[in-house]
C-alpha positions as CSV (number, residue, x, y, z in Angstrom):
1,X,25.3,2.1,-19.0
2,X,21.7,1.2,-18.9
3,X,19.7,3.0,-16.3
4,X,18.7,0.5,-13.5
5,X,17.0,1.6,-10.2
6,X,17.1,-0.1,-7.0
7,X,14.1,0.3,-4.6
8,X,14.7,-0.5,-0.9
9,X,11.5,-2.3,0.1
10,X,9.9,-1.6,3.4
11,X,8.3,-4.7,5.0
12,X,7.5,-6.4,8.2
13,X,9.3,-9.4,7.0
14,X,6.1,-11.2,6.2
15,X,4.6,-8.7,3.8
16,X,5.5,-5.5,1.9
17,X,4.4,-2.3,3.3
18,X,2.3,0.0,1.3
19,X,5.0,2.7,0.8
20,X,6.9,0.2,-1.3
21,X,4.6,0.3,-4.2
22,X,4.4,4.0,-5.1
23,X,8.4,4.0,-4.7
24,X,8.4,1.3,-7.4
25,X,6.3,3.6,-9.7
26,X,8.6,6.4,-9.3
27,X,11.7,4.1,-10.1
28,X,10.0,3.2,-13.3
29,X,10.0,6.7,-14.1
30,X,13.8,7.0,-13.5
31,X,15.2,4.0,-15.2
32,X,14.4,1.4,-17.9
33,X,14.8,-1.4,-15.5
34,X,13.9,-1.7,-11.8
35,X,15.2,-4.1,-9.1
36,X,13.9,-4.3,-5.4
37,X,16.0,-5.2,-2.4
38,X,14.3,-7.0,0.4
39,X,16.6,-7.0,3.2
40,X,15.4,-8.6,6.4
41,X,15.5,-12.0,8.5
42,X,13.1,-14.8,7.5
43,X,11.5,-12.5,4.9
44,X,10.9,-15.0,2.3
45,X,7.4,-14.1,2.0
46,X,8.1,-10.5,1.5
47,X,10.6,-11.2,-1.1
48,X,8.0,-13.4,-2.9
49,X,5.5,-10.6,-2.7
50,X,8.0,-8.4,-4.2
51,X,8.4,-10.6,-7.3
52,X,4.8,-10.0,-8.0
53,X,5.0,-6.3,-8.4
54,X,4.2,-5.0,-11.9
55,X,7.2,-3.4,-13.5
56,X,9.9,-5.1,-11.5
57,X,12.4,-7.3,-13.3
58,X,14.5,-8.7,-10.4
59,X,14.2,-9.2,-6.6
60,X,17.3,-9.3,-4.4
61,X,16.9,-11.0,-1.2
62,X,19.3,-10.3,1.6
63,X,18.5,-12.5,4.6
64,X,20.4,-12.6,8.1
65,X,20.2,-11.9,11.6
66,X,21.9,-8.6,11.3
67,X,18.9,-7.3,9.2
68,X,16.3,-8.5,11.5
69,X,15.4,-5.0,13.1
70,X,16.3,-2.8,10.1
71,X,19.1,-1.2,11.9
72,X,20.5,1.7,9.7
73,X,24.1,0.9,10.5
74,X,23.8,-2.5,8.8
75,X,21.4,-1.7,6.2
76,X,23.3,1.1,4.8
77,X,26.4,-1.4,4.3
78,X,24.0,-3.8,2.6
79,X,22.7,-1.0,0.1
80,X,26.3,0.6,-0.4
81,X,27.7,-2.7,-1.3
82,X,25.2,-3.2,-4.2
83,X,25.2,0.6,-5.3
84,X,27.7,0.3,-8.0
85,X,25.5,-1.6,-10.1
86,X,22.7,1.1,-10.2
87,X,21.9,4.6,-11.4
88,X,19.3,5.3,-8.8
89,X,18.7,4.0,-5.3
90,X,15.1,4.9,-4.1
91,X,13.8,5.1,-0.6
92,X,10.3,5.8,0.4
93,X,10.1,9.1,2.4
94,X,9.2,7.2,5.7
95,X,10.9,7.2,9.0
96,X,12.7,4.1,7.8
97,X,13.7,5.7,4.6
98,X,14.8,9.1,6.0
99,X,17.1,7.2,8.4
100,X,18.9,5.2,6.0
101,X,19.1,7.1,2.9
102,X,21.2,9.9,4.0
103,X,23.7,7.5,5.3
104,X,23.9,5.7,2.0
105,X,24.4,9.1,0.1
106,X,27.1,9.9,2.5
107,X,28.8,6.6,2.0
108,X,28.7,7.0,-1.6
109,X,29.6,10.8,-1.5
110,X,26.6,11.9,-3.5
111,X,23.8,14.3,-2.8
112,X,20.4,13.1,-1.7
113,X,17.4,14.2,-3.3
114,X,14.6,14.5,-0.5
115,X,10.9,14.1,-0.9
116,X,10.8,13.8,-4.5
117,X,7.2,14.3,-5.9
118,X,7.5,14.1,-9.6
119,X,10.4,12.5,-11.9
120,X,10.9,14.8,-15.0
121,X,13.8,12.7,-16.4
122,X,16.6,10.3,-15.3
123,X,18.5,13.3,-13.7
124,X,15.7,16.1,-13.1
125,X,13.3,15.9,-10.2
126,X,10.7,18.0,-8.4
127,X,10.4,18.5,-4.9
128,X,8.4,20.8,-2.4
129,X,10.3,23.5,-0.5
130,X,9.0,26.1,2.0
131,X,6.5,23.7,3.6
132,X,5.1,22.9,0.2
133,X,4.5,26.3,-0.8
134,X,6.9,26.2,-3.6
135,X,8.1,23.5,-5.8
136,X,11.7,23.3,-6.8
137,X,13.1,21.6,-9.9
138,X,16.6,19.9,-9.2
139,X,18.9,18.2,-11.5
140,X,21.8,15.8,-10.3
141,X,24.8,15.0,-11.9
142,X,25.8,12.4,-9.5
143,X,26.4,8.8,-11.1
144,X,24.4,7.3,-8.7
145,X,21.3,9.3,-7.6
146,X,19.8,8.6,-4.1
147,X,16.3,9.5,-3.6
148,X,13.7,9.6,-1.0
149,X,10.2,9.4,-2.4
150,X,7.2,11.3,-1.2
151,X,4.6,8.3,-1.6
152,X,1.7,10.6,-2.1
153,X,3.0,12.1,-5.3
154,X,3.0,8.6,-7.0
155,X,0.3,6.1,-7.9
156,X,1.1,2.7,-6.2
157,X,2.4,0.0,-8.6
158,X,0.1,-3.1,-9.0
159,X,1.0,-5.6,-6.5
160,X,0.4,-8.5,-8.6
161,X,1.0,-9.3,-12.5
162,X,4.6,-9.0,-12.2
163,X,7.1,-12.0,-12.8
164,X,10.5,-10.8,-11.6
165,X,13.3,-13.3,-10.9
166,X,14.4,-13.7,-7.2
167,X,18.2,-13.9,-6.4
168,X,19.7,-14.3,-3.1
169,X,22.6,-12.0,-1.8
170,X,24.7,-12.5,1.1
171,X,23.6,-10.5,4.1
172,X,26.2,-8.2,5.7
173,X,27.8,-9.0,9.1
174,X,26.6,-7.0,12.0
175,X,28.4,-3.8,12.4
176,X,28.2,-4.0,16.3
177,X,27.4,0.0,16.3
178,X,24.0,-0.4,17.5
179,X,21.4,-3.1,18.8
180,X,17.7,-3.4,19.0
181,X,16.5,-3.7,22.8
182,X,12.9,-4.3,22.0
183,X,9.8,-2.6,20.6
184,X,6.4,-1.7,21.5
185,X,4.1,-1.8,18.4
186,X,0.9,0.0,18.7
187,X,-2.1,-2.1,17.7
188,X,-5.4,-0.6,16.2
189,X,-8.4,-1.9,14.2
190,X,-8.1,1.3,12.2
191,X,-6.4,1.6,9.0
192,X,-2.8,2.8,9.1
193,X,-2.8,6.6,8.8
194,X,-0.6,6.8,5.7
195,X,-2.4,4.2,3.9
196,X,-6.2,5.2,4.9
197,X,-8.6,6.0,2.2
198,X,-10.5,8.2,4.6
199,X,-9.1,10.3,7.7
200,X,-10.9,12.1,10.1
201,X,-8.6,14.6,11.7
202,X,-8.9,17.1,14.6
203,X,-7.3,20.3,16.0
204,X,-6.9,22.2,19.1
205,X,-10.4,23.5,19.0
206,X,-11.7,20.2,20.4
207,X,-10.4,21.4,23.9
208,X,-9.4,18.0,25.3
209,X,-8.5,14.5,24.8
210,X,-11.8,13.2,26.1
211,X,-13.9,15.6,23.8
212,X,-11.5,14.6,20.9
213,X,-12.5,11.1,21.3
214,X,-16.2,11.7,21.9
215,X,-16.7,13.6,18.7
216,X,-14.4,12.3,16.3
217,X,-14.4,8.5,17.1
218,X,-18.1,7.9,15.9
219,X,-17.7,9.5,12.9
220,X,-14.5,7.5,12.1
221,X,-16.1,4.4,13.2
222,X,-19.1,5.1,10.7
223,X,-16.6,5.8,7.9
224,X,-14.0,3.1,8.5
225,X,-11.6,5.8,8.9
226,X,-8.2,6.6,10.5
227,X,-8.0,9.2,12.9
228,X,-5.4,11.9,12.6
229,X,-4.6,15.3,14.4
230,X,-2.9,18.7,13.8
231,X,0.3,19.3,15.6
232,X,-1.4,21.8,18.1
233,X,-3.9,19.0,19.1
234,X,-0.8,16.4,19.7
235,X,1.3,19.1,21.7
236,X,-1.8,19.7,23.8
237,X,-2.0,16.0,24.7
238,X,-5.3,15.4,22.9
239,X,-4.1,12.8,20.4
240,X,-1.0,10.4,20.4
241,X,2.2,11.5,18.3
242,X,1.6,8.8,15.6
243,X,-1.8,10.6,14.7
244,X,0.0,13.9,13.8
245,X,-0.5,15.1,10.1
246,X,1.8,17.6,8.9
247,X,5.3,18.4,7.6
248,X,6.8,17.4,11.1
249,X,4.2,14.3,11.2
250,X,2.9,12.0,8.6
251,X,2.3,13.0,4.9
252,X,-1.1,11.7,3.8
253,X,-3.4,11.8,0.6
254,X,-6.5,9.9,1.3
255,X,-9.5,9.9,-0.9
256,X,-11.5,12.0,1.8
257,X,-9.9,14.1,4.5
258,X,-12.0,15.6,7.1
259,X,-10.6,18.5,9.1
260,X,-12.7,19.5,12.0
261,X,-11.6,22.3,14.2
262,X,-8.2,22.7,12.3
263,X,-7.3,26.1,11.4
264,X,-5.0,25.1,8.5
265,X,-1.5,26.1,9.4
266,X,1.1,25.8,6.8
267,X,2.9,22.9,8.4
268,X,-0.6,21.0,8.8
269,X,-1.5,22.0,5.2
270,X,1.9,20.6,3.9
271,X,0.9,16.9,5.2
272,X,-2.7,16.7,3.5
273,X,-3.1,19.2,0.8
274,X,-2.8,16.4,-1.9
275,X,-5.9,14.4,-0.5
276,X,-8.4,14.0,-3.3
277,X,-11.3,15.6,-1.4
278,X,-10.7,17.9,1.5
279,X,-13.8,18.8,3.8
280,X,-13.2,21.6,6.4
281,X,-15.6,22.2,9.5
282,X,-14.6,25.4,11.4
283,X,-16.6,28.2,13.0
284,X,-13.8,30.7,12.0
285,X,-14.8,31.9,8.4
286,X,-11.2,33.3,7.8
287,X,-9.5,29.9,8.7
288,X,-6.8,29.1,6.2
289,X,-8.1,25.5,6.0
290,X,-10.9,26.8,3.8
291,X,-8.7,27.9,0.9
292,X,-7.7,24.3,0.1
293,X,-11.0,22.7,1.1
294,X,-13.4,21.2,-1.7
295,X,-16.2,21.6,0.8
296,X,-16.2,24.0,3.8
297,X,-18.8,24.2,6.5
298,X,-18.6,27.3,8.7
299,X,-20.0,25.9,12.0
300,X,-19.5,24.8,15.6
301,X,-17.8,21.2,15.3
302,X,-19.5,20.1,18.5
303,X,-22.6,20.5,16.7
304,X,-21.9,19.8,13.0
305,X,-19.8,16.6,13.7
306,X,-22.5,14.8,15.6
307,X,-25.1,15.8,13.1
308,X,-23.1,14.4,10.3
309,X,-22.4,11.1,12.3
310,X,-26.1,10.6,12.7
311,X,-26.9,11.3,9.1
312,X,-24.5,8.7,7.8
């Protein structure tokens, strides 16, 4: 059977989310043909956008009220119903992908391959273990391979230049097992953390929420950067949960990552060490963050960061 991979697109019904494009790149390394499933409600614009992704040969569009909120109980049925046609089913390793992929794997009675960072062959993959301190090479004998892809490990496929065909598939009925009661979407003028080219991140050394914002916000504004935080800073209430970078937060790989007052615990390093350039500002010369930093400044952040901001 020809290897054909199915990518489950992430979207907001009007447009595709950035996580979809590196997932397509991973799929192209797995199989000779790549299809994309856009499952949603009134999501024609997202489906049309998917047809333009370079390397995609076919887009499947499932449109119905049952798929309006991305409920896992409905989406897993949609994906599992198409699975027999494919050798690989790929999700981005995001909150949404991690919610649906294990259910699909269980429905198909196959093992899930989590956080894949490299494709060595159609059945062989690399993934980080021990908070990224070791890389495991895993091989799957399952007929259908279900993967979550760490998007920082792959370049994004081009969003234009493709000419995939667009097919409509019937949307599944509502399972009745869950329902959406509403959502509160945080709005910000800053770039989305996982898609930002520059991130300014702060740690517990900032001491308070007020100082976190007073010191880091002007620098982020100057650079057009997203704001991030270590788990310690989030746990202390200095920054909101959705700013957390790390193994239990968001995995990022921007062009520039500035870490101010972050010691560099393993959990945090696992979430940002693939950044292209890492700048660390810390007054502790023994801080582990300096081991991964491209540029390190041993200094008091309350002096150094404002000076850096003024110099820009």
